[in-house]
Steps between C-alpha positions, in 0.01 A plus 500: 500500500641840400205721613207405717320497832541267792230435764323225681181502294489666161203338326300822525787735405466756224874587514599313187241675287593841638866462440434364154293812433770735631800346328615219275708267718379150604351519850422181700308416815679265730323361807740405783439321828651663805780231508593581141563876533845468654651286213325707234643823640852345556522376149341825368478379141298796377556850369220666698190387699204632680416357848153464627304346806641375725878547409546878493681481831640153468728594210681786672777305663608368160558847351829679455336843493160629618385845392423765762126487441486117521714504819272758656187302407664160589367331185643432154284428189762553229843343461755559227799279448794722409817299418410237763400740771141540602343850538170531675236776450148577599289626208179425699547845663466668160209271410297570814568871501402521129179305575393724784578822311327382182185415700497836682494358851636766736754370755649828627384576850275192506484200721588179325434134595728250327369140505765233509864470603692365199730673256215687323392629847844652551479661161155646579638635825791669326278652229253628767785657686639657178152644405469663843249280695417645840481159664563146374359187672621162385244226559550133566276205590728425801644725765862597430729801539425794269158372408143531621236224470192515287283538812706800592463638145127478523499672835669806336320462167361854501852643494616304191518694177669251265544122499772330311463126471821301454363158605405230246137500632272512201764389246435233244383227543354608834289780360210673674682548827604824671757559775270763659136612495510830328157602636651524854733792392261795492752763405700299244621699204704246300582140461801348322519127451826340386297201369483520127325173420203542502513842344262634755512312837209488734675763708524735203142426390358556845685833528381620159147395582521725806626800297858468607800535264647159459734314266652154454867422449536452124634847425750451789609171344557665157679797645736293719561277189595811304744592774643152491544512118699821544730315738507180289614658174609852590218678313219755561125416524279806484187565692308485166655153432382387844145622435474335163616163633267533800196565281608214259524249787195615679283491186636156401439349845145654564216260439214601280185408687162498335176539693146540391165334456466147362505510118683835498779342310770455765621159394494577121667839547752364747603222270562740210705738716712226642585376143573854380744588773634147567365450853342212683122507517311378803128467570401482865187303425686236305753475781212442746361224272843333467560519868156364592494253204144605416306787324394816669125423458564171680688679781197734548258209485688263731680733749334846458620853420678553837734201422557630149596844629751339726652310205500824302708673756737212520541523119549879514761455772692258276475706187591832679849361564571505129681766313466589137169322456157572357229396745130463425275487808153383570216741502455494874867544594422855615264371773797431728727803561785270582496373142550857370776570759679186383467569132631862553829379661638413164229617251329787324122436490299562187121506515345379174193721502260326263144640491231280653315468171803329339562250777386139437342245729628135489412192698863458633473827692316409824419861602420644163329219309204721406440864419333583833793362701761661266341837551489455870874403515587795273323752723652349813860498366535784264611765756751254649657427167546874446636568843745213504639554150816700409376537140155487362483358146205553265415142404208575279705451185681215332760282678767683291370839624515380864848352456637815340366719786685287753817476302503877466505529881776253565737568214 
């Protein structure tokens, strides 16, 4: 390996794609067990590497030189092999600082709570100090020097202005989890989550839902990668370059999620879009039928709607972990708010707004098998479709018309 990233678990990592977008060297992901790190670092058969969880502190004793910023932080995420000597740097500082500034979250004279105690926590502390935080509280699940517990954090919740999460809580594959309950922080102004997969963690989603500025960690990942590229090959990466790569990666990773009434064209349109932009297509109803090994009408008949809705949420949970997918959902997916929250973690939601008079009734749709039931469902759900969607698509035209409207938004 000449260039790459080492860590314990890298199956979810976007680093390879980001580096490939920033430059033209071959970048590899190498998972190492804890007992393999020493030999890898001693042999140092690489030109330059990034280091991620949980080895940002582990690698330091193997380095011949550690930069001032990395020494101060106590964590290294970038190592360059110069004539057999290893030089360690911390470009996470630049990444997190850039993320906070880009989002417009004010740190100066604010009280900041930093969740977690690893290398990224140290970076967040250094950045918060640099940006002029009034007070910084580091938070841990267990009592230890220099940290407060989560119970103590909640007791002082009204004084917290900004939360920075550096824990892996909510990270793929364990999505829909949050290190704290945002609702308990009544004066919160901003949330920064270093988690970048999913694109919007539950912590970020909950904050946004409550009108709080919030952002996930993808831009930080791109910015720190840009800083690493500069160290790797002695070049300059501009802010404009970083923004372009961020938008490219974000757009390529974000799922396209289709909601709407039965017979509004979700499956047909989704299939065409997936083919056009070379993505995987998934249908939540089909996943339910495959999992249950029976048809949806049979599920309704034998086990009832409540059981079906439970199956639907399970299917949505599974599909929401995906990136770069096109997902068609059942007509009633919006009846459970959790489904929408899950889908929004990695997706942009498009409502296919097809007029009632153009919708069809079929025997295989248990809740809209006749015109009367169809109209009832339409009236019950229409406002929910609108409120939960990110984009409303006029679905009164042809499949091609609908597809082109969606492609115009995402491309």
